[in-house]
MARFI-55667 format. One record per residue (C-alpha): residue in three letters; x, y, z. Coordinates in steps of 0.05 Angstrom, whole numbers, padded with zeros to 5 digits, always signed. Example, Ala and Ser with C-alpha at 12.3 -4.5 7.8 and 13.67 -1.06 7.14 Angstrom:
// MARFI-55667
ALA+00246-00090+00156/SER+00273-00021+00143/
This chain:
// MARFI-55667
UNK-00004-00004-00004/UNK+00053+00043+00024/UNK+00093+00036-00049/UNK+00035+00049-00079/UNK+00021+00113-00056/UNK+00102+00130-00063/UNK+00090+00116-00136/UNK+00035+00155-00135/UNK+00064+00213-00106/UNK+00118+00206-00146/UNK+00078+00207-00211/UNK+00046+00268-00194/UNK+00117+00307-00163/UNK+00138+00291-00241/UNK+00096+00350-00267/UNK+00122+00398-00219/UNK+00150+00447-00263/UNK+00130+00517-00282/UNK+00061+00544-00271/UNK+00036+00480-00249/UNK+00084+00476-00193/UNK+00055+00495-00127/UNK-00005+00468-00149/UNK+00021+00390-00158/UNK+00064+00403-00100/UNK-00002+00418-00060/UNK-00030+00348-00092/UNK+00019+00312-00062/UNK+00006+00332+00001/UNK-00054+00317+00009/UNK-00043+00247-00024/UNK+00005+00236+00031/UNK-00045+00262+00080/UNK-00104+00224+00065/UNK-00066+00165+00065/UNK-00035+00177+00142/UNK-00100+00210+00163/UNK-00054+00274+00182/UNK-00105+00332+00190/UNK-00040+00384+00162/UNK+00013+00371+00124/UNK+00058+00431+00105/UNK+00130+00450+00077/UNK+00173+00503+00103/UNK+00234+00537+00067/UNK+00291+00569+00094/UNK+00313+00640+00073/UNK+00393+00633+00093/UNK+00408+00704+00074/UNK+00350+00736+00112/UNK+00357+00675+00176/UNK+00279+00659+00168/UNK+00237+00611+00147/UNK+00165+00611+00105/UNK+00109+00563+00096/UNK+00095+00556+00026/UNK+00054+00496+00003/UNK-00003+00469+00063/UNK-00061+00416+00049/UNK-00113+00411+00114/UNK-00161+00363+00126/UNK-00235+00393+00127/UNK-00248+00428+00182/UNK-00178+00456+00195/UNK-00163+00515+00191/UNK-00102+00533+00145/UNK-00039+00568+00175/UNK+00003+00587+00121/UNK-00021+00664+00113/UNK+00005+00663+00190/UNK+00071+00629+00183/UNK+00114+00677+00132/UNK+00186+00695+00148/UNK+00189+00672+00218/UNK+00255+00687+00254/UNK+00305+00622+00253/UNK+00316+00658+00319/UNK+00250+00648+00349/UNK+00255+00568+00348/UNK+00324+00551+00364/UNK+00303+00483+00395/UNK+00267+00464+00329/UNK+00322+00494+00285/UNK+00370+00449+00329/UNK+00334+00385+00318/UNK+00323+00391+00248/UNK+00398+00406+00231/UNK+00409+00333+00269/UNK+00371+00300+00208/UNK+00321+00258+00249/UNK+00253+00247+00234/UNK+00217+00274+00299/UNK+00157+00250+00330/UNK+00133+00304+00378/UNK+00073+00315+00434/UNK+00071+00384+00436/UNK+00055+00373+00518/UNK+00119+00336+00517/UNK+00171+00384+00496/UNK+00222+00411+00546/UNK+00228+00470+00577/UNK+00281+00500+00527/UNK+00220+00501+00472/UNK+00176+00542+00509/UNK+00172+00581+00451/UNK+00163+00527+00402/UNK+00108+00503+00448/UNK+00069+00574+00450/UNK+00069+00566+00371/UNK+00043+00497+00369/UNK-00005+00508+00418/UNK-00030+00573+00380/UNK-00048+00530+00322/UNK-00079+00473+00369/UNK-00034+00426+00347/UNK-00021+00371+00404/UNK+00031+00327+00365/UNK+00075+00338+00299/UNK+00116+00293+00258/UNK+00175+00333+00219/UNK+00239+00324+00181/UNK+00290+00367+00139/UNK+00287+00377+00068/UNK+00357+00369+00041/UNK+00384+00393-00030/UNK+00452+00395-00053/UNK+00477+00446-00020/UNK+00450+00426+00048/UNK+00379+00436+00086/UNK+00327+00475+00044/UNK+00270+00467+00085/UNK+00229+00421+00126/UNK+00154+00387+00127/UNK+00111+00351+00168/UNK+00049+00323+00190/UNK-00001+00360+00244/UNK-00046+00324+00293/UNK-00097+00379+00308/UNK-00161+00343+00329/UNK-00130+00294+00381/UNK-00063+00270+00404/UNK-00035+00221+00355/UNK+00029+00179+00363/UNK+00067+00177+00291/UNK+00081+00105+00264/UNK+00144+00085+00233/UNK+00100+00077+00169/UNK+00079+00144+00171/UNK+00156+00167+00183/UNK+00180+00128+00126/UNK+00128+00160+00076/UNK+00153+00233+00106/UNK+00217+00213+00099/UNK+00205+00191+00019/UNK+00169+00254+00007/UNK+00220+00295+00036/UNK+00270+00271-00005/UNK+00228+00276-00072/UNK+00210+00342-00060/UNK+00284+00368-00050/UNK+00298+00343-00115/UNK+00231+00378-00143/UNK+00247+00445-00116/UNK+00320+00440-00134/UNK+00293+00428-00210/UNK+00238+00474-00196/UNK+00293+00532-00188/UNK+00333+00508-00247/UNK+00280+00517-00289/UNK+00254+00573-00263/UNK+00322+00606-00258/UNK+00327+00588-00333/UNK+00267+00611-00350/UNK+00278+00681-00325/UNK+00350+00680-00366/UNK+00309+00663-00418/UNK+00262+00721-00414/UNK+00318+00762-00404/UNK+00347+00737-00465/UNK+00278+00747-00500/UNK+00277+00815-00478/UNK+00350+00837-00505/UNK+00332+00796-00573/UNK+00269+00844-00573/UNK+00302+00905-00554/UNK+00349+00887-00613/UNK+00320+00909-00680/UNK+00364+00868-00721/UNK+00346+00795-00739/UNK+00376+00745-00695/UNK+00378+00673-00710/UNK+00419+00609-00695/UNK+00444+00560-00758/UNK+00481+00496-00766/UNK+00543+00471-00802/UNK+00495+00452-00861/UNK+00465+00523-00859/UNK+00392+00497-00824/UNK+00362+00547-00788/UNK+00348+00515-00712/UNK+00319+00581-00673/UNK+00295+00655-00698/UNK+00266+00708-00659/UNK+00195+00730-00679/UNK+00201+00789-00726/UNK+00149+00838-00746/UNK+00133+00838-00825/UNK+00190+00884-00869/UNK+00256+00876-00905/UNK+00285+00834-00851/UNK+00238+00778-00866/UNK+00292+00719-00889/UNK+00294+00683-00848/UNK+00234+00695-00795/UNK+00193+00642-00751/UNK+00168+00610-00814/UNK+00243+00593-00839/UNK+00251+00546-00766/UNK+00287+00480-00792/UNK+00293+00500-00860/UNK+00360+00511-00902/UNK+00388+00574-00923/UNK+00389+00557-00993/UNK+00308+00540-00988/UNK+00299+00620-00973/UNK+00358+00656-00999/UNK+00390+00660-01078/UNK+00443+00609-01087/UNK+00499+00659-01082/UNK+00480+00697-01023/UNK+00461+00623-00984/UNK+00528+00598-01008/UNK+00570+00658-00972/UNK+00532+00657-00919/UNK+00540+00580-00898/UNK+00614+00591-00917/UNK+00617+00638-00865/UNK+00583+00594-00814/UNK+00638+00540-00823/UNK+00698+00586-00821/UNK+00670+00615-00753/UNK+00659+00546-00727/UNK+00717+00523-00751/UNK+00762+00585-00726/UNK+00721+00607-00665/UNK+00722+00677-00703/UNK+00673+00725-00713/UNK+00653+00730-00795/UNK+00623+00792-00834/UNK+00585+00782-00894/UNK+00549+00838-00938/UNK+00502+00818-00986/UNK+00449+00850-01023/UNK+00372+00819-01030/UNK+00320+00844-01069/UNK+00261+00850-01011/UNK+00196+00882-01020/UNK+00217+00953-01014/UNK+00274+00948-01067/UNK+00342+00923-01066/UNK+00367+00929-01001/UNK+00442+00916-00978/UNK+00442+00875-00910/UNK+00496+00855-00861/UNK+00505+00783-00828/UNK+00556+00769-00772/UNK+00566+00707-00750/UNK+00595+00687-00674/UNK+00603+00609-00657/UNK+00558+00585-00614/UNK+00574+00510-00598/UNK+00609+00460-00635/UNK+00550+00446-00692/UNK+00513+00515-00693/UNK+00527+00595-00698/UNK+00493+00647-00669/UNK+00477+00696-00728/UNK+00452+00768-00728/UNK+00433+00807-00796/UNK+00415+00880-00799/UNK+00393+00919-00852/UNK+00458+00970-00874/UNK+00427+01007-00933/UNK+00424+01072-00905/UNK+00496+01052-00872/UNK+00523+01034-00933/UNK+00489+01100-00974/UNK+00527+01143-00914/UNK+00590+01103-00930/UNK+00593+01121-01004/UNK+00571+01190-00988/UNK+00630+01192-00938/UNK+00678+01164-00988/UNK+00653+01209-01045/UNK+00666+01272-00993/UNK+00730+01244-00981/UNK+00749+01237-01054/UNK+00726+01309-01062/UNK+00768+01334-01008/UNK+00836+01290-01034/UNK+00815+01330-01107/UNK+00807+01392-01069/UNK+00869+01390-01030/UNK+00911+01371-01096/UNK+00888+01434-01131/UNK+00888+01476-01066/UNK+00963+01456-01069/UNK+00969+01470-01143/UNK+00929+01538-01141/UNK+00977+01558-01080/UNK+01034+01544-01126/UNK+01011+01588-01176/UNK+00994+01640-01131/UNK+01065+01641-01107/UNK+01091+01637-01179/UNK+01042+01692-01195/UNK+01067+01740-01137/UNK+01136+01729-01155/UNK+01127+01743-01223/UNK+01092+01815-01212/UNK+01146+01824-01162/UNK+01211+01805-01205/UNK+01178+01829-01272/UNK+01143+01887-01240/UNK+01163+01918-01175/UNK+01235+01896-01170/UNK+01247+01925-01240/UNK+01219+01995-01220/UNK+01255+01995-01163/UNK+01319+01979-01206/UNK+01298+02032-01250/UNK+01290+02085-01190/UNK+01353+02063-01165/UNK+01390+02085-01229/UNK+01352+02157-01234/UNK+01373+02170-01162/UNK+01447+02148-01182/UNK+01447+02192-01240/UNK+01424+02246-01196/UNK+01478+02241-01150/UNK+01533+02246-01208/UNK+01501+02293-01251/UNK+01480+02348-01215/UNK+01457+02384-01275/UNK+01410+02335-01287/UNK+01388+02324-01217/UNK+01320+02353-01213/UNK+01298+02316-01279/UNK+01324+02249-01251/UNK+01291+02256-01179/UNK+01225+02273-01222/UNK+01230+02211-01261/UNK+01256+02168-01197/UNK+01194+02189-01162/UNK+01144+02164-01218/UNK+01177+02104-01223/UNK+01170+02088-01141/UNK+01092+02118-01144/UNK+01084+02060-01201/UNK+01121+02011-01163/UNK+01076+02031-01098/UNK+01012+02024-01135/UNK+01036+01953-01160/UNK+01047+01932-01091/UNK+00975+01961-01069/UNK+00948+01925-01126/UNK+00984+01860-01102/UNK+00960+01872-01035/UNK+00889+01879-01057/UNK+00895+01811-01092/UNK+00921+01774-01036/UNK+00883+01811-00976/UNK+00849+01862-00987/UNK+00844+01918-00938/UNK+00777+01934-00949/UNK+00750+01869-00925/UNK+00776+01876-00860/UNK+00767+01946-00846/UNK+00706+01962-00884/UNK+00664+01892-00895/UNK+00642+01849-00945/UNK+00600+01897-00982/UNK+00664+01954-00997/UNK+00714+01895-01006/UNK+00669+01866-01065/UNK+00658+01940-01093/UNK+00723+01954-01094/UNK+00746+01886-01121/UNK+00691+01890-01169/UNK+00707+01966-01198/UNK+00783+01946-01210/UNK+00761+01883-01249/UNK+00710+01922-01292/UNK+00761+01976-01307/UNK+00816+01935-01325/UNK+00785+01891-01372/UNK+00731+01945-01396/UNK+00665+01913-01359/UNK+00612+01955-01338/UNK+00596+01944-01263/UNK+00548+01941-01209/UNK+00535+01923-01140/UNK+00470+01921-01100/UNK+00468+01912-01028/UNK+00409+01899-00974/UNK+00384+01874-00919/UNK+00450+01864-00884/UNK+00462+01887-00816/UNK+00525+01896-00778/UNK+00587+01844-00797/UNK+00584+01774-00811/UNK+00640+01720-00778/UNK+00706+01736-00815/UNK+00715+01670-00836/UNK+00637+01674-00867/UNK+00667+01744-00900/UNK+00725+01717-00933/UNK+00703+01660-00958/UNK+00634+01692-00993/UNK+00682+01753-01011/UNK+00733+01703-01054/UNK+00675+01664-01081/UNK+00647+01719-01113/UNK+00721+01753-01135/UNK+00729+01687-01170/UNK+00656+01685-01209/UNK+00673+01763-01226/UNK+00742+01743-01253/UNK+00704+01691-01287/UNK+00655+01739-01324/UNK+00711+01790-01343/UNK+00762+01741-01370/UNK+00717+01683-01407/UNK+00642+01711-01413/UNK+00664+01769-01467/UNK+00606+01807-01425/UNK+00590+01885-01422/UNK+00558+01884-01364/UNK+00565+01849-01293/UNK+00518+01867-01238/UNK+00528+01835-01163/UNK+00467+01833-01116/UNK+00486+01815-01042/UNK+00420+01805-00998/UNK+00408+01778-00932/UNK+00361+01703-00940/UNK+00340+01681-00878/UNK+00393+01659-00837/UNK+00440+01664-00886/UNK+00469+01714-00940/UNK+00460+01704-01026/UNK+00501+01733-01067/UNK+00485+01742-01145/UNK+00530+01750-01200/UNK+00496+01754-01265/UNK+00527+01780-01344/UNK+00505+01795-01413/UNK+00556+01750-01445/UNK+00568+01688-01475/UNK+00540+01641-01416/UNK+00572+01584-01384/UNK+00572+01511-01393/UNK+00554+01475-01339/UNK+00574+01396-01335/UNK+00526+01342-01310/UNK+00513+01326-01242/UNK+00533+01400-01224/UNK+00598+01399-01234/UNK+00627+01462-01268/UNK+00686+01474-01316/UNK+00745+01507-01292/UNK+00797+01507-01232/UNK+00776+01560-01198/UNK+00699+01541-01202/UNK+00707+01464-01179/UNK+00752+01500-01120/UNK+00701+01546-01109/UNK+00637+01502-01103/UNK+00678+01452-01058/UNK+00698+01502-01006/UNK+00621+01531-01001/UNK+00605+01457-00993/UNK+00647+01441-00945/UNK+00620+01504-00901/UNK+00548+01489-00908/UNK+00539+01530-00975/UNK+00532+01522-01044/UNK+00545+01547-01112/UNK+00498+01544-01167/UNK+00505+01564-01239/UNK+00448+01576-01298/UNK+00454+01596-01370/UNK+00399+01649-01390/UNK+00384+01668-01452/UNK+00436+01717-01457/UNK+00498+01715-01401/UNK+00495+01670-01337/UNK+00473+01673-01267/UNK+00517+01654-01211/UNK+00488+01645-01141/UNK+00529+01629-01082/UNK+00493+01618-01013/UNK+00523+01615-00939/UNK+00488+01609-00869/UNK+00518+01663-00833/UNK+00540+01619-00776/UNK+00577+01558-00781/UNK+00541+01487-00764/UNK+00561+01466-00695/UNK+00605+01404-00699/
């Protein structure tokens, strides 16, 4: 009879997992309680960290009041005699009236529950005592038999394994929940795949571009879901990750509902036979990388052309100094020397020397204006542009007019400098190449920026495709403006051309 009950209880407790755990344990207590005729069967679990114990499971016979709600977090220090007996590991059959004086607290606790006798035994796990369980006799004093004790021992041993298995299950469940929470927070597709390319697990994903593979891909080969070349490359990465134990990264294009997209798959060894894979849509990243690469190439070209331009400027300055200013200074020196040697011709020679020196000073002024115009620093952008336009117009025979309105105060020096040199380059382009008779410049404030329009009535400029422009200077102008957040646009008119420079008045925050 006892053997049959033990078998029944063991069968019952095999289902003590997950949400059914508490109900199954209580049913096992009920089976045992009815078998021995106990009034109450219970389990206490120790909380050694907080040095207390709590009644976790309980079965009561008909008309017996439950005590579980009243027996939570009972301090271990409150029942020292009982705790010591449990630590001895013996099955204890105790009548309340026979408790010794040193068990006065325990006697008071049992009498408060109308318990006349108990049979208790510790529950042990791999790490030691994890709790205890017992039978209560409430209605009458009862002497517990050896069969009762044997059943209690078997039940305690079984429950020790059940509790540890359940705790391991709960720990695994919590860890799985945490893992699923992490995966859910990751917008990428995550799945595991075997060496032969068979999907073993895939986190649920909403419909969208990351749909290969998804849950419907469970236990399917990558070659069944992806183009052959992509599947082959991914399976090769799986095998490499498994063989070398190193993370492998594969980028590949894939046609999805929204069009051709770029993906990146990262493979990490999970165990001897499978790898964990994270797939993300990197289409925007690839676009950004291409833009950055384009900008890098533009900067390289700009730097190279800037170097050439600086060399041309150095040669120009050297030529102006050597062929103009130096020659004029040499001539002035000869005239002064003649005046010293020929007193009769001194006045005429000095007059000529003065005229030559005036010419040299004029050339120096022009060179200074060309390199770093004082008007830009002292008077501001409109005055500097007016001075540059009038000089160029006068030199090349082109009528010049500048209109400035809507500007209030000075711009940051870096902005004024960039606008000045950009506009000057456009004006030089007009007077040298447009064969124009008139050149108009309009300088105006627009929102949080400045717009300068240079228009002529010449033969018109020929822009290239994709916004590119002909000419060394125009290329540099466009790229410098672009790097500063501005732009240069060119338009050929029915007669002449219009070039527009736009630049924010403030530099963008890094």
